[in-house]
C-alpha positions as CSV (number, residue, x, y, z in Angstrom):
1,M,-10.0,-25.9,-43.1
2,N,-7.8,-26.9,-40.1
3,T,-5.1,-25.3,-40.4
4,Q,-7.7,-21.9,-40.2
5,R,-9.0,-23.8,-37.1
6,L,-6.0,-23.5,-35.0
7,G,-5.0,-20.1,-36.1
8,V,-8.5,-19.0,-34.5
9,I,-8.0,-21.2,-31.9
10,A,-4.0,-19.7,-31.6
11,V,-6.0,-16.5,-32.1
12,V,-8.1,-16.8,-29.6
13,L,-5.2,-18.1,-26.9
14,G,-3.5,-15.4,-27.3
15,V,-6.2,-12.7,-26.4
16,A,-7.2,-14.6,-23.3
17,A,-3.5,-14.6,-22.3
18,A,-2.8,-11.0,-23.1
19,S,-6.1,-10.4,-20.9
20,V,-4.8,-12.0,-18.0
21,V,-1.6,-10.3,-18.0
22,A,-3.2,-6.8,-18.4
23,L,-5.3,-8.5,-15.6
24,Q,-2.7,-9.2,-13.7
25,V,-0.9,-5.5,-14.0
26,R,-4.0,-3.7,-13.5
27,A,-4.0,-5.9,-10.2
28,D,-0.8,-4.6,-9.1
29,G,-1.3,-1.5,-7.7
30,E,-1.7,0.0,-11.2
31,K,-4.8,1.6,-9.3
32,I,-3.2,4.0,-7.1
33,A,-2.4,7.5,-8.4
34,F,0.4,9.2,-6.6
35,P,-1.7,11.1,-3.3
36,E,-0.9,14.3,-4.0
37,N,-3.1,15.5,-0.9
38,Y,-1.9,13.1,1.1
39,S,-0.3,16.0,3.9
40,Q,-3.8,16.9,4.3
41,G,-4.8,14.2,5.7
42,V,-3.9,13.1,9.8
43,M,-0.5,12.1,10.8
44,Y,-1.4,9.5,12.9
45,Y,1.5,7.3,13.6
46,S,4.9,8.0,13.8
47,F,7.5,4.6,13.4
48,D,10.5,2.8,13.2
49,R,11.8,0.4,11.1
50,P,14.9,-1.1,12.1
51,D,14.9,-4.1,9.5
52,A,15.0,-0.9,6.9
53,K,17.1,1.6,8.9
54,Q,13.8,3.5,8.7
55,Y,12.0,6.6,10.4
56,R,8.2,6.6,8.9
57,E,4.9,8.9,9.6
58,T,1.5,7.5,8.5
59,F,-1.3,9.7,7.0
60,V,-4.7,9.0,7.0
61,T,-8.1,10.5,5.4
62,P,-10.1,11.7,8.5
63,A,-13.2,10.0,6.7
64,A,-11.6,7.1,8.2
65,I,-10.9,8.0,11.3
66,D,-14.8,9.1,11.7
67,A,-15.6,5.6,10.9
68,L,-13.6,3.6,12.9
69,K,-14.2,5.7,15.8
70,K,-17.9,4.6,14.7
71,D,-16.7,1.1,15.1
72,Q,-17.6,0.5,11.3
73,S,-15.5,0.2,8.6
74,V,-13.1,2.1,6.5
75,P,-15.1,4.0,3.6
76,S,-14.4,4.0,0.1
77,G,-11.9,5.9,-0.8
78,T,-10.0,5.5,2.1
79,V,-5.9,6.6,1.6
80,I,-3.2,5.6,3.8
81,T,0.0,6.7,3.0
82,T,3.0,5.8,4.9
83,V,6.0,8.8,4.4
84,L,9.5,6.6,4.5
85,Y,12.8,8.6,5.8
86,R,16.2,6.9,5.7
87,A,17.3,7.0,9.6
88,Q,20.4,9.0,10.5
89,L,23.4,6.4,10.9
90,D,26.4,6.1,12.9
91,A,30.1,5.3,12.2
92,D,29.2,1.8,12.7
93,G,26.1,1.8,10.3
94,N,23.3,1.9,13.0
95,P,20.3,4.3,13.1
96,V,21.0,7.4,15.3
97,K,18.3,8.3,18.0
98,D,17.0,11.3,19.4
99,T,16.7,12.1,23.1
100,N,13.5,10.0,23.0
101,G,15.4,6.8,22.3
102,R,13.8,7.3,17.9
103,F,15.5,7.2,15.2
104,I,16.1,10.9,13.3
105,K,15.0,11.1,9.9
106,T,17.0,12.4,7.4
107,D,16.3,11.7,3.6
108,L,13.1,11.3,1.5
109,V,13.1,7.6,0.4
110,G,9.8,7.0,-0.6
111,Y,5.8,6.6,-0.4
112,A,4.0,3.5,0.8
113,V,0.2,4.0,-0.2
114,M,-2.8,1.5,0.7
115,E,-6.0,2.2,-1.0
116,K,-9.9,1.2,-0.7
117,R,-12.0,1.5,-3.5
118,T,-15.3,-0.5,-4.1
119,G,-15.0,-3.6,-6.0
120,W,-11.2,-3.3,-5.5
121,G,-9.5,-6.5,-5.5
122,A,-12.5,-8.8,-7.0
123,E,-9.8,-10.3,-9.1
124,Y,-7.6,-11.9,-6.6
125,P,-7.5,-15.3,-5.4
126,E,-9.6,-15.6,-2.1
127,E,-6.1,-16.3,-0.6
128,K,-4.4,-13.3,-1.4
129,R,-7.7,-10.6,-1.9
130,N,-7.3,-8.1,1.2
131,G,-11.0,-6.8,1.2
132,E,-11.2,-3.7,-2.1
133,W,-7.4,-2.3,-0.6
134,E,-4.5,-2.1,-3.2
135,Y,-1.2,-1.1,-2.6
136,Q,1.5,0.5,-4.6
137,V,4.7,2.1,-3.6
138,F,6.3,5.3,-4.8
139,T,9.6,6.5,-5.1
140,A,11.2,10.1,-3.4
141,D,10.2,11.5,-6.7
142,R,6.1,10.1,-6.7
143,K,7.2,7.9,-9.6
144,V,6.4,4.3,-9.5
145,N,8.7,2.1,-7.7
146,D,8.9,-0.5,-10.1
147,K,11.1,-2.8,-8.1
148,A,8.4,-2.8,-5.1
149,N,7.4,-6.5,-4.1
150,L,3.4,-5.2,-3.5
151,N,2.9,-9.1,-3.0
152,S,4.8,-8.7,0.4
153,C,1.8,-5.8,1.2
154,F,-1.0,-8.5,0.7
155,E,0.7,-11.3,2.6
156,C,1.5,-8.9,5.6
157,H,-1.9,-7.2,5.8
158,K,-3.7,-11.0,4.9
159,P,-3.8,-12.0,8.3
160,H,-5.7,-8.6,9.5
161,V,-9.3,-9.6,8.0
162,N,-11.0,-8.6,11.8
163,T,-9.7,-5.0,11.5
164,D,-10.0,-4.3,7.6
165,F,-6.6,-5.5,7.0
166,L,-5.1,-2.6,8.9
167,F,-1.9,-2.9,11.4
168,T,-2.7,0.3,13.0
169,A,-6.9,0.4,13.2
170,D,-6.9,1.2,17.1
171,K,-3.8,3.9,16.0
172,I,-6.6,5.5,13.8
173,K,-9.5,5.2,15.6
174,A,-7.0,7.1,19.0
175,A,-6.3,10.3,16.2
176,S,-7.5,13.2,16.1
177,K,-8.5,15.5,13.3
């Protein structure tokens, strides 16, 4: 009888462990599909990332612009997509700049996506949760980049709780559709 009871306990613990693993996978960007229509949104910001030697363009859904212009939180369904490009490099490996002092973009590297949906994020502990936002990184061929560290997305956005976890809320608010 004890052996049978131990077997049942082992099965229950196994199911519980599998559930935790499944929840962790689901919580790490698996909810986000590649946003095929991202370029139909508004390209509201481009910037250079010297640390990554990249030129980046960021697109947002128009409803987010409308909400922020009204001093409201961005709505469920908001998708922000940053398109990552390599910067052209000189012979010393430094980014080449155009006449405006900006990096010159070359090859597409990938996409960084954040998406907000009602109820998302509830499975995270408070010290990690970014409201209802999830993050995902895709390769240039639009496949999930399984080498991306999504925890760094949560960590960098976490301090921006007062702007709905957005670095660029002011730029979105100023954007024209």
